[in-house]
C-alpha positions in Angstrom: 0.0 -0.7 0.1 3.0 2.1 0.5 4.1 2.6 -2.5 0.9 3.1 -4.0 0.1 5.6 -1.7 3.5 7.4 -3.0 2.7 7.0 -6.5 -0.8 9.0 -5.5 0.8 11.7 -4.0 3.5 11.8 -7.6 0.8 11.8 -9.7 -0.4 15.5 -7.6 2.9 16.9 -9.0 2.1 17.4 -12.2 3.2 20.2 -13.7 2.1 22.6 -17.4 4.9 22.4 -20.3 4.5 25.7 -20.6 1.3 28.4 -20.1 0.6 31.9 -22.3 -0.5 35.1 -21.5 -1.2 38.8 -22.3 -0.1 41.7 -20.8 -1.4 45.4 -21.9 2.1 48.1 -22.2 1.3 51.5 -20.0 4.2 52.9 -22.7 5.8 52.6 -26.0 8.2 50.1 -26.9 10.9 50.5 -27.4 15.1 48.5 -28.1 17.7 50.3 -26.9 21.9 49.6 -28.3 24.2 50.3 -25.7 25.3 53.0 -27.7 22.2 54.6 -27.9 20.7 53.7 -30.8 16.8 53.5 -30.6 13.9 51.8 -32.1 10.1 52.4 -31.5 8.2 49.1 -32.3 5.1 51.3 -33.5 7.2 52.5 -36.1 7.0 52.0 -39.6 11.1 52.0 -39.2 11.0 49.6 -36.6 11.9 46.8 -38.8 14.2 47.6 -41.3 15.6 49.3 -38.1 16.5 45.6 -37.0 18.1 44.3 -39.9 20.3 46.8 -40.3 21.2 45.8 -37.0 21.1 42.1 -36.8 22.9 39.1 -38.1 22.1 35.3 -39.3 20.6 33.9 -35.7 22.4 29.8 -34.8 21.7 27.3 -32.9 23.0 24.9 -31.1 23.6 21.1 -31.8 25.4 19.3 -29.5 27.5 21.5 -27.6 28.3 23.2 -31.2 27.2 26.2 -32.6 26.1 25.8 -36.1 24.1 28.5 -38.9 21.6 26.4 -41.0 18.8 28.4 -42.6 17.0 24.8 -43.9 16.9 24.5 -39.3 16.5 28.0 -38.4 16.0 31.3 -40.6 16.2 34.1 -38.9 17.8 37.4 -37.6 19.4 38.1 -34.3 20.5 41.2 -33.0 24.0 41.6 -32.8 24.8 43.4 -29.2 21.1 40.7 -28.1 20.9 40.8 -24.6 23.8 43.8 -24.1 20.2 45.8 -25.4 17.7 47.8 -23.3 14.4 47.3 -23.4 11.9 50.1 -22.8 8.2 50.2 -22.1 7.8 46.4 -20.9 9.1 44.4 -17.5 9.6 41.3 -17.5 8.6 40.6 -13.0 5.5 41.8 -14.4 4.1 39.1 -16.3 6.4 36.0 -14.3 3.9 35.8 -10.8 1.6 34.2 -13.8 5.2 31.6 -15.0 6.0 31.6 -11.4 2.4 29.6 -10.5 2.4 27.2 -13.6 6.5 26.2 -13.6 7.8 27.2 -10.1 5.6 27.2 -7.3 8.1 26.9 -4.8 10.9 29.6 -6.0 10.8 33.4 -7.3 11.9 33.6 -11.1 14.9 35.8 -12.6 14.8 36.4 -16.4 17.1 37.7 -18.3 17.5 38.9 -21.9 19.2 36.9 -24.4 18.2 37.9 -27.5 16.1 40.3 -29.5 15.0 37.9 -32.8 13.2 38.6 -36.2 11.8 36.7 -38.3 10.9 37.1 -41.8 8.9 36.1 -44.7 9.8 32.4 -45.1 11.8 32.4 -41.3 11.4 29.6 -39.3 12.9 27.5 -36.6 12.6 23.6 -36.3 11.9 21.6 -33.5 14.6 21.2 -30.7 15.0 22.1 -27.4 16.9 25.0 -25.3 20.4 23.9 -24.2 20.8 23.8 -19.8 23.8 25.6 -19.3 23.3 25.7 -15.7 20.9 23.6 -13.6 18.7 27.0 -11.9 18.6 28.1 -15.9 15.0 26.1 -15.8 13.5 27.7 -19.7 12.7 30.2 -21.5 10.1 33.2 -21.8 9.3 34.7 -25.6 7.2 37.8 -25.8 5.8 38.3 -29.0 6.0 42.1 -30.0 2.8 43.0 -31.8 4.3 43.4 -35.5 1.3 42.4 -37.8 2.9 38.8 -39.6 1.2 35.8 -40.4 2.1 32.1 -39.8 5.7 31.8 -37.1 2.9 29.7 -34.9 4.5 28.6 -31.7 4.2 24.7 -32.0 5.0 23.5 -28.2 5.3 19.7 -28.3 5.5 17.8 -25.0 5.3 14.8 -25.8 1.1 14.6 -25.7 -1.3 16.6 -28.8 1.2 19.7 -29.6 0.0 23.2 -28.8 0.0 26.5 -31.2 0.8 29.4 -30.1 -0.5 31.8 -33.1 -0.5 35.7 -32.6 -0.4 36.4 -36.2 -2.7 38.8 -38.2 -4.5 42.6 -37.0 -2.5 43.5 -33.5 -3.2 45.4 -31.0 0.0 47.9 -30.3 -0.5 48.5 -26.4 -0.7 44.5 -26.5 2.0 41.7 -26.4 1.4 38.2 -25.3 3.9 35.8 -24.0 4.6 31.7 -24.1 7.3 30.6 -21.1 8.4 26.7 -21.2 10.9 24.4 -19.6 13.6 24.3 -21.3 13.4 20.6 -21.9 10.4 21.1 -24.5 9.9 20.6 -28.1 9.0 23.9 -29.6 8.8 25.4 -33.0 9.2 28.7 -34.6 6.2 28.2 -38.4 7.4 29.5 -41.0 6.5 33.8 -41.6 3.5 33.5 -44.0 3.5 37.5 -44.9 4.7 40.2 -42.4 7.5 40.3 -39.5 7.6 38.1 -36.5 9.9 39.7 -33.6 10.5 38.7 -30.4 12.0 39.3 -27.1 13.4 35.8 -25.3 14.1 35.9 -22.1 15.5 32.8 -19.6 14.7 31.5 -17.1 16.3 31.3 -13.7 15.5 30.4 -10.6 16.2 33.1 -7.5 17.7 31.8 -3.8 13.8 33.8 -2.9 10.9 31.6 -2.4 7.7 31.4 -3.4 4.7 30.8 -0.3 2.1 28.9 -2.7 -0.6 27.2 -0.1 -1.1 24.3 -3.5 2.5 24.1 -4.0 2.6 23.0 0.6 -0.5 21.0 0.1 1.5 18.7 -2.4 4.5 18.5 -0.7 2.8 17.1 2.9 0.7 14.2 0.7 4.7 13.8 -0.3 6.4 13.5 3.1 2.9 11.5 4.5 3.6 8.9 2.0 7.3 9.1 2.1 7.5 8.6 5.6 5.9 5.0 5.3 7.3 3.7 2.7 9.1 0.7 2.3 11.3 -0.2 -1.0 10.4 -3.6 -2.8 13.2 -6.1 -1.8 15.7 -7.0 -4.5 16.8 -3.9 -5.0 16.3 0.6 -5.8 12.7 1.5 -6.1 12.8 3.7 -9.8 10.4 6.5 -10.1 10.5 8.2 -13.8 11.1 11.4 -14.0 9.1 13.5 -15.4 10.8 16.3 -17.0 13.9 15.9 -19.0 17.0 15.7 -16.5 20.1 18.0 -17.7 22.8 15.4 -18.5 21.1 13.0 -19.5 24.4 11.2 -21.7 26.7 11.8 -18.5 28.7 9.6 -16.4 26.4 7.7 -14.6 24.2 8.4 -11.8 23.5 11.4 -11.7 23.7 14.1 -9.4 20.3 15.8 -8.3 22.1 19.3 -8.9 20.6 17.3 -12.9 16.4 17.8 -12.0 14.5 20.8 -12.6 10.8 21.2 -11.3 8.9 19.5 -9.2 11.2 16.0 -10.0 14.0 18.3 -7.7 11.0 18.8 -6.1 10.4 15.1 -5.1 14.0 14.1 -4.6 14.3 16.1 -2.3 11.6 15.5 0.2 12.6 11.7 -0.6 15.6 12.3 0.5 14.5 14.5 3.4 13.0 11.4 5.0 16.5 9.8 4.8 16.4 8.2 2.1 19.7 8.0 -0.3 18.4 9.8 -3.5 20.7 9.8 -7.0 19.3 10.0 -11.2 20.0 7.7 -13.0 19.9 6.6 -16.4 17.7 4.4 -18.3 17.0 2.4 -21.1 13.3 1.0 -22.1 12.1 -1.9 -24.2 8.5 -1.2 -25.1 6.4 -3.2 -27.5 4.5 -2.0 -30.4 2.3 -2.5 -33.0 3.5 -1.2 -35.9 0.7 -1.2 -37.7 -2.2 0.8 -35.3 0.7 2.2 -32.8 1.3 6.7 -32.5 4.2 8.0 -34.1 7.1 8.0 -31.0 6.7 11.6 -29.4 6.8 10.2 -25.8 7.4 6.9 -23.9 3.7 5.4 -22.4 4.0 3.2 -19.5 1.8 0.4 -21.1 2.1 -2.4 -23.4 5.5 -4.7 -22.1 8.1 -3.0 -20.7 11.6 -4.1 -20.5 14.2 -2.1 -18.2 17.3 -1.7 -17.5 19.7 1.0 -15.6 23.0 2.5 -17.5 26.2 2.1 -15.7 28.0 4.5 -18.6 26.3 6.6 -21.1 24.6 5.2 -24.2 26.0 8.0 -26.9 25.1 9.0 -30.3 27.8 6.9 -31.7 26.6 3.8 -29.9 22.5 3.7 -31.1 23.8 4.7 -34.7 26.0 1.5 -34.5 23.3 -0.3 -33.6 22.2 -3.8 -35.5 18.2 -3.9 -36.0 18.4 -6.4 -33.4 18.7 -5.6 -29.0 18.7 -7.6 -27.0 20.1 -6.0 -23.2 22.4 -9.5 -22.2 23.4 -11.6 -24.4 22.6 -14.9 -22.9 25.7 -16.9 -24.6 28.2 -14.9 -23.4 31.0 -13.4 -25.6 31.0 -16.1 -28.3 27.1 -15.6 -29.2 26.2 -19.1 -29.8 26.5 -18.9 -33.0 25.6 -15.9 -34.2 27.9 -13.0 -35.9 28.3 -10.6 -33.9 26.5 -8.3 -36.8 22.8 -10.1 -36.0 22.4 -8.5 -32.8 23.8 -5.9 -31.0 23.5 -6.2 -26.8 23.3 -3.9 -24.3 24.9 -5.8 -21.8 28.3 -3.6 -21.7 26.7 -0.3 -20.6 24.7 -1.8 -18.3 24.4 -2.1 -14.4 21.4 -4.5 -14.6 17.9 -4.8 -15.8 15.1 -4.2 -13.1 11.7 -5.9 -13.1 8.1 -3.4 -12.8 7.6 -4.1 -9.7 10.4 -2.1 -8.7 9.3 0.9 -11.1 7.1 3.8 -10.5 6.3 5.3 -13.6 4.7 8.6 -14.0 2.1 10.3 -15.6 4.0 11.8 -17.6 7.5 10.2 -17.8 10.1 12.2 -20.1 12.1 9.9 -22.3 13.9 10.7 -25.3 13.3 8.0 -28.5 16.7 6.0 -29.4 15.4 3.9 -32.7 12.9 1.5 -33.9 14.1 -2.9 -32.6 13.4 -6.0 -32.3 13.6 -6.0 -28.6 14.0 -10.1 -27.2 13.5 -9.8 -23.8 13.9 -13.3 -22.4 17.4 -12.5 -24.0 17.0 -15.2 -26.9 16.3 -14.3 -30.6 14.1 -15.1 -33.9 11.2 -15.9 -33.1 11.4 -14.5 -29.4 12.3 -10.9 -31.3 9.5 -8.4 -30.9 9.4 -5.1 -32.4 9.9 -2.5 -30.1 10.6 1.8 -29.3 14.0 1.9 -27.6 13.9 4.7 -25.2 16.3 7.1 -23.1 14.3 7.7 -19.9 15.6 9.2 -16.9 14.3 8.0 -13.1 15.4 9.1 -9.3 17.1 5.8 -7.5 16.2 5.6 -4.1 17.3 3.0 -1.8 17.0 2.0 1.6 17.1 4.8 4.7 20.8 6.3 5.7 21.6 5.0 9.0 
């Protein structure tokens, strides 16, 4: 019963991937460059002024900064976060954002970019690069510049949500969307006009918020943790609801890798004396190729097989996989008559396999799709292999309370 009570308490910690709203300006919005040059948003010269002070906007990929118009077709002000914005202060909307994305801590919003999407401008689906454990997400503010297209798509693995700012504009109204940095998002192509946005990094501050609803959830979780009895045979694994920072880092990871409610959950469990680490796991889920949807998010149903990783499973390792995969090689090093190129064993990466009864699978478990494989759950190939989705998934690894 203690695991079921913990599961129910964890379900109450579900959090949205994003939130959106609008803000009425009390004065004209303007951008001031470090040299004092000013562009005023409601003047017809504003967009040409932006172009004159902009450069091609790059994007990050695998630790590198790249320029590719097929991935991101946009401009950014060369002065970037060094500009000053007059007429809009992000503190005016931070209260709404904190209530959704950061109920226990006030946030700090720091301007990082002014982005211009001309006709044809777009940004393919991506996630923001976390630069520190305190950086939780991004605030995007759409300026009142008339355009069509350029919808902002947010996809947290359920039904994608598109925020549309196109059409006629009110020059006194800005619209905004804030999201966790681990959420896939994209900008649809601009059809006409120009889409202009202010981009702010959202980071945790050391100022705590007084949120009664959050404290109620914490009390329920603390009560469940106080009565928690871990299942025998190994650690309890609690699937993370957000993607962790450094999922492909050395294993296990510390609690600094966690975002959002996952960090709150880990702290409550640790306060009850449990040892909590963060572990990247690999998961195989059987699917029906004729009826299953595209694997945009891990779904905890069907036949499931879990293993804890001892070391990172990187893109190069995944690229080297053949179609048939097993967690453990049942025949040892000689392959039992099978050739090395007939299957890939993940045994060198794995600590152990983890039975389903030692898992709590959150309703919104965050995972990264790896690839389609033929997976042999019992370790034997041939007719025993089934078509499966392979995922990487981070989890809280909870072990016996310290003495």
